[in-house]
C-alpha positions in Angstrom: 127.3 110.0 107.4 125.1 106.9 108.1 124.5 104.3 105.4 120.8 104.7 104.4 120.7 101.3 102.7 121.8 99.3 105.7 119.2 96.7 107.0 119.0 98.7 110.3 118.0 101.9 108.6 115.4 100.0 106.4 113.6 98.8 109.5 113.0 102.4 110.8 109.8 103.5 109.1 107.9 106.7 109.3 104.2 107.4 108.6 105.0 108.0 104.9 106.5 104.5 104.6 103.4 102.9 106.1 101.1 104.1 103.4 100.0 101.3 101.2 97.6 103.1 98.8 97.9 106.1 96.5 96.5 109.3 97.9 94.5 111.7 95.6 93.7 115.3 96.2 90.0 115.3 97.2 87.6 117.7 98.9 84.5 116.5 100.8 82.8 117.8 103.9 83.8 115.7 106.9 82.1 115.1 110.3 83.8 113.0 112.9 82.2 111.8 116.1 84.4 110.3 118.9 82.8 107.0 119.8 83.8 107.2 123.5 83.0 110.9 124.3 80.6 111.9 121.6 82.7 115.0 120.7 82.1 116.2 117.2 84.7 117.7 114.8 83.9 119.2 111.5 86.3 119.8 108.6 87.1 119.1 105.0 89.3 116.5 103.4 92.4 117.4 101.6 93.2 113.9 100.2 91.7 110.4 100.1 92.9 106.9 99.5 91.4 103.4 99.8 92.9 103.2 103.3 92.0 106.6 104.7 92.0 110.4 104.3 93.3 113.6 105.8 90.7 116.0 107.4 91.7 119.6 107.7 90.3 121.0 111.0 91.3 123.3 113.8 89.8 121.0 116.4 91.4 117.6 117.1 90.7 114.2 118.6 93.3 112.2 120.4 95.6 109.7 118.5 94.2 106.2 118.3 90.7 107.5 119.0 88.0 105.5 117.3 85.4 107.6 115.6 82.5 107.6 113.2 83.3 109.5 110.0 80.7 111.0 107.6 82.0 112.4 104.3 79.6 114.3 102.0 80.4 115.2 98.4 77.9 116.1 95.6 75.0 114.5 97.4 76.8 111.3 98.1 77.5 110.3 101.7 80.2 107.8 102.9 80.0 106.6 106.5 82.8 104.6 108.1 84.4 103.7 111.4 87.9 105.1 111.6 90.9 105.4 113.8 92.8 108.7 114.2 96.4 107.9 113.3 98.0 111.4 113.0 97.2 114.6 114.9 98.6 117.9 113.6 97.3 120.6 116.0 95.5 123.5 114.2 96.0 121.6 110.8 94.1 118.4 110.9 93.8 114.6 111.4 95.2 111.7 109.5 92.5 109.0 109.5 92.6 105.3 108.7 89.4 103.5 107.6 88.8 100.3 109.4 85.1 99.4 108.7 83.0 100.5 105.7 79.6 98.9 104.9 78.9 97.8 101.3 77.2 101.1 100.2 80.0 103.3 101.5 82.7 101.0 100.2 81.1 101.3 96.7 81.0 105.1 97.0 84.7 105.1 98.0 85.6 102.8 95.1 83.7 105.1 92.7 85.4 108.2 94.0 88.9 106.6 93.7 88.1 105.3 90.3 87.1 108.8 89.1 90.3 110.3 90.7 92.5 107.7 89.0 91.0 108.4 85.5 91.4 112.2 85.9 95.0 111.9 87.0 
């Protein structure tokens, strides 16, 4: 049985190990638009963090695709530029935020603050 505490095993990281912010269960309507092809994908988020979210959708975009994301919840709209990091066919997309303008950043911070307080 391999030693799971050896330096070599600590260097091997999976997606779960790369997460740097807490994820919260969160539902919002999501619309993604591939910035290269214009392909649109609709879905709903299952969780959100300060670094990204997971969008449940049967359609997919390729990994490392750059896209525009629009999240809508209770009349608030968050818009961001994102990168598709994880693709789970027929399940959804793991998304990393890489550019949020001030109004969207404030909306995201307010959503996360509310989720923290209700936890």
